[in-house]
ROFIKOL-977662 format. One record per residue (C-alpha): residue number from 1; residue in three letters; x, y, z. Coordinates in Angstrom, 2 decimals. Layout:
BEGIN
nr, rest, c1, c2, c3
NUM, ala, X, Y, Z
...
REM end
This chain:
BEGIN
nr, rest, c1, c2, c3
1, met, 143.42, 153.88, 117.84
2, ala, 144.43, 157.04, 115.61
3, asp, 147.27, 157.69, 116.63
4, ser, 151.18, 156.01, 117.43
5, tyr, 153.30, 156.70, 119.97
6, val, 157.02, 156.54, 120.28
7, gly, 158.73, 156.96, 123.45
8, tyr, 158.79, 154.95, 127.16
9, ala, 157.27, 156.78, 129.55
10, pro, 154.11, 158.88, 128.93
11, ala, 156.12, 162.41, 129.64
12, asp, 158.01, 161.12, 126.52
13, arg, 155.71, 160.12, 124.19
14, val, 155.31, 161.96, 121.07
15, ser, 152.27, 161.33, 119.09
16, leu, 152.20, 160.02, 115.61
17, pro, 149.64, 160.54, 113.17
18, leu, 148.99, 157.34, 111.14
19, ala, 151.42, 157.27, 107.86
20, ser, 152.75, 160.06, 108.57
21, val, 156.82, 158.83, 108.81
22, ser, 158.01, 158.49, 104.95
23, val, 160.79, 156.85, 103.90
24, gly, 162.44, 160.22, 103.30
25, asn, 162.42, 160.52, 106.79
26, leu, 163.97, 157.51, 107.59
27, asn, 167.66, 157.94, 109.04
28, thr, 169.13, 155.44, 105.94
29, thr, 171.80, 155.17, 103.18
30, gly, 171.78, 153.92, 99.88
31, thr, 168.72, 154.21, 97.35
32, ala, 165.32, 153.04, 98.35
33, ser, 162.94, 151.38, 95.43
34, ser, 161.00, 148.50, 94.27
35, ser, 164.19, 146.65, 94.13
36, thr, 165.72, 147.47, 97.26
37, tyr, 165.21, 146.08, 100.69
38, leu, 166.07, 147.98, 104.50
39, arg, 168.80, 145.99, 105.94
40, gly, 169.70, 145.89, 110.00
41, asp, 172.00, 148.52, 109.74
42, met, 169.70, 151.35, 107.74
43, ala, 170.70, 150.46, 104.64
44, trp, 168.94, 150.26, 101.49
45, ser, 170.67, 147.21, 98.94
46, ser, 168.97, 144.45, 96.30
47, asn, 169.03, 141.14, 97.63
48, pro, 171.71, 139.05, 97.78
49, leu, 169.67, 135.71, 98.59
50, gly, 167.85, 135.92, 95.31
51, asp, 163.92, 135.48, 96.04
52, val, 163.55, 131.43, 95.12
53, thr, 160.60, 129.90, 95.92
54, gly, 159.20, 126.28, 96.44
55, pro, 156.87, 123.55, 97.75
56, gly, 154.63, 123.81, 101.24
57, ser, 156.17, 119.70, 101.55
58, ser, 158.88, 117.64, 100.00
59, thr, 160.12, 113.93, 100.37
60, asp, 162.36, 113.22, 102.86
61, asp, 166.31, 113.33, 101.31
62, ala, 165.33, 114.07, 98.12
63, leu, 167.33, 116.29, 95.88
64, ala, 165.65, 119.53, 95.39
65, lys, 165.41, 120.86, 91.12
66, phe, 165.10, 123.87, 89.68
67, asp, 161.37, 124.15, 87.89
68, ser, 161.84, 125.86, 84.07
69, thr, 164.17, 128.80, 83.27
70, thr, 164.06, 131.44, 86.24
71, gly, 166.03, 130.02, 88.35
72, lys, 163.44, 131.20, 91.23
73, val, 161.49, 128.23, 91.82
74, ile, 162.06, 125.07, 92.80
75, gln, 160.52, 121.64, 93.24
76, asn, 160.52, 118.09, 94.52
77, ser, 162.40, 114.34, 92.65
78, thr, 162.37, 111.08, 93.01
79, ala, 165.99, 111.74, 92.89
80, thr, 166.93, 110.85, 97.11
81, leu, 170.58, 111.46, 98.25
82, thr, 170.42, 109.45, 102.13
83, asp, 173.02, 111.01, 104.88
84, ala, 174.89, 108.18, 104.24
85, gly, 175.83, 109.15, 101.07
86, leu, 173.84, 106.60, 98.67
87, leu, 172.62, 108.08, 95.50
88, thr, 168.60, 106.51, 94.05
89, val, 167.74, 107.50, 90.79
90, ser, 165.53, 105.61, 87.73
91, asn, 167.68, 106.48, 84.81
92, leu, 170.79, 107.88, 84.51
93, val, 172.31, 109.64, 81.00
94, gly, 175.66, 110.72, 80.09
95, thr, 178.96, 109.35, 81.48
96, ile, 179.53, 107.52, 84.69
97, asn, 183.24, 107.63, 85.91
98, thr, 183.39, 104.35, 87.67
99, val, 186.83, 104.66, 88.04
100, thr, 187.02, 103.68, 91.92
101, gln, 183.91, 101.70, 91.19
102, asn, 185.23, 98.60, 91.29
103, thr, 182.75, 95.72, 91.88
104, ile, 179.23, 96.23, 90.55
105, thr, 176.60, 93.64, 91.96
106, thr, 173.21, 94.25, 90.09
107, met, 172.64, 95.76, 86.54
108, thr, 169.14, 95.10, 85.85
109, gly, 166.61, 96.59, 82.68
110, leu, 170.29, 97.53, 80.77
111, thr, 169.59, 97.71, 77.36
112, thr, 171.95, 99.89, 75.88
113, val, 175.65, 101.40, 77.44
114, gly, 178.30, 103.01, 75.20
115, thr, 181.96, 102.15, 76.19
116, ile, 183.11, 100.41, 78.88
117, ala, 186.80, 100.22, 79.02
118, ser, 187.13, 97.34, 81.48
119, leu, 184.57, 94.92, 83.31
120, val, 185.44, 92.18, 85.01
121, ala, 182.34, 89.39, 85.30
122, thr, 182.28, 85.77, 87.25
123, thr, 179.65, 84.96, 84.41
124, ala, 178.32, 86.58, 81.73
125, asp, 175.52, 86.34, 78.68
126, ile, 176.45, 87.81, 75.34
127, asn, 173.64, 87.56, 73.02
128, gly, 174.25, 90.08, 70.20
129, gly, 177.49, 92.46, 69.04
130, thr, 181.46, 91.81, 68.92
131, phe, 183.88, 90.78, 71.60
132, asp, 186.56, 91.32, 71.82
133, gly, 188.25, 90.40, 75.43
134, ile, 189.51, 87.76, 77.81
135, val, 187.62, 84.76, 78.98
136, gly, 188.50, 82.69, 81.97
137, gly, 191.65, 84.05, 82.88
138, thr, 194.01, 86.47, 82.57
139, thr, 195.36, 86.04, 78.42
140, pro, 193.31, 85.23, 75.67
141, ala, 194.84, 81.81, 75.59
142, asp, 193.32, 80.53, 78.58
143, gly, 189.75, 81.28, 77.14
144, ser, 187.41, 78.33, 76.21
145, phe, 184.16, 78.11, 74.92
146, thr, 181.80, 75.84, 74.39
147, thr, 180.02, 75.87, 71.30
148, leu, 180.96, 77.68, 68.45
149, ser, 178.42, 79.20, 65.83
150, ala, 178.63, 78.76, 61.37
151, ser, 179.16, 82.76, 61.54
152, thr, 182.43, 82.45, 64.55
153, ser, 185.60, 83.69, 63.12
154, ile, 188.70, 82.94, 65.55
155, thr, 191.87, 84.96, 64.44
156, gly, 195.28, 82.83, 65.91
157, thr, 195.80, 79.69, 67.80
158, leu, 192.89, 77.46, 68.16
159, ala, 193.84, 74.57, 70.75
160, thr, 191.70, 71.63, 69.95
161, ala, 193.25, 69.04, 72.47
162, ala, 190.21, 67.32, 73.23
163, gln, 188.35, 67.72, 70.05
164, thr, 187.68, 64.47, 67.76
165, asn, 185.14, 65.20, 64.94
166, ile, 185.79, 67.88, 63.08
167, thr, 183.13, 67.66, 60.37
168, ser, 183.50, 71.00, 58.02
169, val, 186.81, 72.83, 57.52
170, gly, 187.63, 75.22, 54.86
171, thr, 191.79, 75.59, 54.74
172, ile, 193.75, 73.54, 56.76
173, gly, 197.46, 75.42, 56.80
174, thr, 200.77, 73.42, 57.70
175, gly, 200.18, 71.24, 60.69
176, thr, 200.36, 67.88, 62.18
177, trp, 197.34, 65.28, 61.61
178, gln, 197.53, 62.23, 63.75
179, gly, 195.57, 58.87, 64.17
180, thr, 196.03, 55.95, 66.84
181, ala, 196.25, 53.11, 63.96
182, val, 195.50, 52.09, 60.55
183, ala, 191.48, 52.16, 61.42
184, asp, 191.56, 55.60, 62.67
185, ala, 193.39, 56.75, 59.68
186, tyr, 191.22, 59.82, 58.37
187, val, 190.36, 60.12, 54.28
188, ala, 190.58, 62.71, 51.96
189, thr, 189.28, 62.67, 48.27
190, ala, 190.99, 64.61, 45.90
191, ser, 193.12, 66.19, 48.71
192, thr, 196.51, 67.89, 48.23
193, trp, 198.65, 66.32, 51.05
194, asn, 202.76, 67.67, 50.51
195, gly, 202.33, 69.28, 47.78
196, ala, 200.66, 66.65, 45.85
197, val, 197.28, 65.26, 44.84
198, thr, 196.52, 62.29, 46.45
199, thr, 194.48, 59.35, 45.61
200, ala, 190.79, 59.32, 46.10
201, asn, 190.00, 58.35, 49.42
202, ala, 193.40, 57.58, 50.22
203, ala, 194.23, 57.75, 54.20
204, leu, 196.34, 60.46, 55.51
205, pro, 199.40, 59.69, 57.88
206, lys, 198.92, 58.58, 61.08
207, ala, 200.43, 59.93, 64.46
208, gly, 203.72, 61.37, 63.58
209, gly, 203.10, 62.59, 60.58
210, thr, 203.95, 66.17, 59.19
211, met, 201.74, 68.17, 57.38
212, ser, 203.01, 70.62, 54.87
213, gly, 201.96, 72.43, 52.32
214, gly, 197.97, 72.86, 52.22
215, ile, 194.96, 70.59, 52.07
216, val, 191.96, 72.17, 50.36
217, met, 188.46, 70.54, 51.91
218, ala, 185.72, 73.14, 51.55
219, asp, 183.30, 71.35, 53.47
220, gln, 184.71, 68.14, 53.37
221, leu, 183.18, 65.31, 55.46
222, leu, 185.98, 63.62, 57.87
223, thr, 185.47, 60.18, 57.98
224, arg, 187.04, 56.30, 58.98
225, pro, 187.84, 54.79, 56.01
226, glu, 185.07, 52.06, 55.08
227, ile, 186.54, 49.71, 52.87
228, lys, 189.79, 47.88, 53.08
229, asp, 193.22, 48.69, 51.28
230, tyr, 194.32, 46.72, 48.07
231, ser, 196.24, 44.44, 50.03
232, glu, 194.57, 40.81, 51.30
233, thr, 194.34, 40.88, 54.96
234, lys, 193.53, 37.48, 56.86
235, ile, 191.44, 37.72, 60.06
236, gly, 190.89, 34.44, 62.14
237, val, 187.33, 34.47, 63.37
238, ala, 187.00, 32.78, 66.78
239, ala, 184.01, 29.91, 66.42
240, ala, 180.81, 30.74, 68.10
241, ala, 176.72, 30.32, 67.38
242, thr, 176.79, 34.15, 65.51
243, val, 179.55, 35.06, 63.85
244, asp, 179.45, 38.43, 62.11
245, leu, 181.94, 39.24, 59.06
246, asp, 183.13, 42.87, 59.35
247, met, 184.65, 44.00, 56.20
248, thr, 186.64, 46.62, 57.47
249, ser, 188.51, 44.65, 59.47
250, gly, 189.95, 42.44, 56.66
251, asn, 188.77, 40.55, 53.30
252, val, 189.95, 37.19, 54.41
253, phe, 188.15, 35.14, 56.56
254, thr, 189.21, 31.86, 58.72
255, val, 186.49, 29.83, 60.73
256, thr, 187.46, 26.58, 62.98
257, ala, 184.48, 25.26, 63.49
258, asp, 183.09, 23.78, 66.85
259, gln, 179.73, 24.49, 66.43
260, asn, 176.90, 25.01, 64.00
261, thr, 177.22, 28.91, 62.61
262, thr, 175.25, 31.54, 61.37
263, phe, 176.64, 34.16, 59.29
264, thr, 176.20, 37.80, 59.08
265, phe, 178.17, 40.47, 57.05
266, ser, 178.64, 43.94, 58.08
267, asn, 179.99, 47.26, 57.02
268, pro, 180.51, 46.81, 53.09
269, ser, 181.97, 50.01, 50.91
270, pro, 179.34, 52.01, 50.02
271, thr, 176.70, 52.29, 47.16
272, gly, 178.75, 52.25, 43.96
273, lys, 182.05, 50.45, 45.22
274, ser, 182.43, 47.02, 44.69
275, cys, 183.36, 45.14, 48.01
276, ser, 184.42, 41.74, 47.83
277, phe, 185.92, 39.02, 50.81
278, thr, 186.83, 35.10, 50.97
279, leu, 185.76, 32.94, 53.67
280, ile, 188.01, 29.85, 54.46
281, trp, 185.59, 27.26, 56.83
282, thr, 187.58, 23.92, 58.64
283, gln, 184.84, 21.39, 59.37
284, asp, 185.39, 19.64, 62.96
285, ser, 184.38, 15.90, 63.35
286, ser, 181.13, 16.62, 63.85
287, asp, 180.29, 18.07, 60.68
288, arg, 178.84, 21.34, 61.71
289, thr, 176.19, 23.00, 59.56
290, ile, 176.48, 26.68, 58.01
291, thr, 173.32, 29.00, 57.95
292, trp, 174.24, 32.13, 55.58
293, pro, 172.77, 35.34, 55.53
294, ala, 169.72, 35.75, 53.57
295, ser, 171.42, 38.54, 51.37
296, val, 173.25, 36.12, 49.57
297, asp, 172.50, 35.51, 46.01
298, trp, 174.16, 31.70, 45.05
299, ala, 175.46, 30.64, 41.66
300, gly, 173.43, 28.33, 40.75
301, gly, 170.18, 29.18, 43.38
302, ser, 170.82, 27.25, 46.21
303, ala, 173.40, 27.91, 48.70
304, pro, 176.40, 24.57, 47.93
305, asp, 176.88, 21.54, 50.57
306, val, 179.43, 21.64, 53.58
307, thr, 181.97, 19.39, 53.33
308, ser, 181.95, 16.85, 56.17
309, gly, 184.78, 14.86, 57.89
310, ser, 187.50, 16.71, 60.40
311, gly, 189.52, 18.80, 58.85
312, lys, 188.20, 19.05, 55.69
313, ile, 188.57, 22.52, 53.76
314, asp, 185.76, 24.73, 52.11
315, val, 186.31, 28.39, 50.52
316, tyr, 183.15, 30.30, 49.57
317, thr, 183.79, 33.83, 47.93
318, phe, 181.55, 36.85, 47.94
319, phe, 181.21, 40.44, 46.61
320, thr, 178.69, 43.19, 46.26
321, leu, 177.71, 45.98, 44.36
322, asp, 175.36, 47.85, 46.38
323, ala, 176.35, 48.09, 49.88
324, gly, 175.06, 44.92, 50.49
325, thr, 171.35, 44.20, 49.34
326, ile, 172.52, 41.54, 47.29
327, trp, 175.25, 39.16, 48.49
328, tyr, 176.91, 37.33, 44.70
329, gly, 178.38, 33.86, 46.59
330, phe, 179.83, 30.77, 44.96
331, gln, 182.27, 28.40, 46.14
332, ala, 185.14, 28.82, 44.94
333, gly, 186.83, 25.44, 46.30
334, ala, 185.24, 22.30, 48.32
335, glu, 186.74, 19.27, 50.70
336, met, 190.56, 21.34, 50.30
337, ser, 192.04, 19.13, 53.38
REM end
């Protein structure tokens, strides 16, 4: 077709040769140029909507992001925002405002965070760094720890109601030192107690005793007393086929025979300290015999005879210098009825 026509009816048609209508012949306003566009109202204007281009397809719910810095090219992304407002991203960089987020159900693979001002967790595993918070309640006093490492530092009041064994301490200030009986009193070696240095291995006060001043026991093991005090403590021991004489119970033992008896000796003082005791044996009418521990080294090389006859009394004395490896024994008195 060589020409174009303008008009409705054939009589009204005007023949226009191709390329015969120029921009200058149009009834427009504004200035036509390579950077302007002809609007529907025949006005030339720059495009206010820009000229952004993007991919031919995208992921449903994916967030569009700019490609490069021209502001004209967008691209698809792996971050998605559903119609319900659920945002899914693979990584976050920056500051997250969690003022209204009071429940975090899962945090997997989170290796480094900044500062969390407030966090409430039912269970937590803290493997490093510094912990400054509340454990187990609404105040620090309600918290509790089952295990503390050697480097753990505690500031404040430490409640040890259930702590019965303390193996190593530094400096203990004022407080109350307790025990339930003489055998449960604790022993300190050359320690300061109530302003004065105690003798070595002196028993500290039991229940009701109050500590004032300071006791310094760097790496000092607190132990039960292992030997008797200087007073004589008589213990009546019931007759039996085997009778153990425990050095922590006393230092004078009495046994009234009613059957043949084998004796054992236990809990002497440690090596480097002597330990001695006396045994008073009362015979019965059946002339019972005694079997002694193999560790006894008797004066003269053999055990003395046991006096026969009902009511006859023999007295034996023993002492050791090497924690009971060898007991030196002799008969202090025979037939003492």
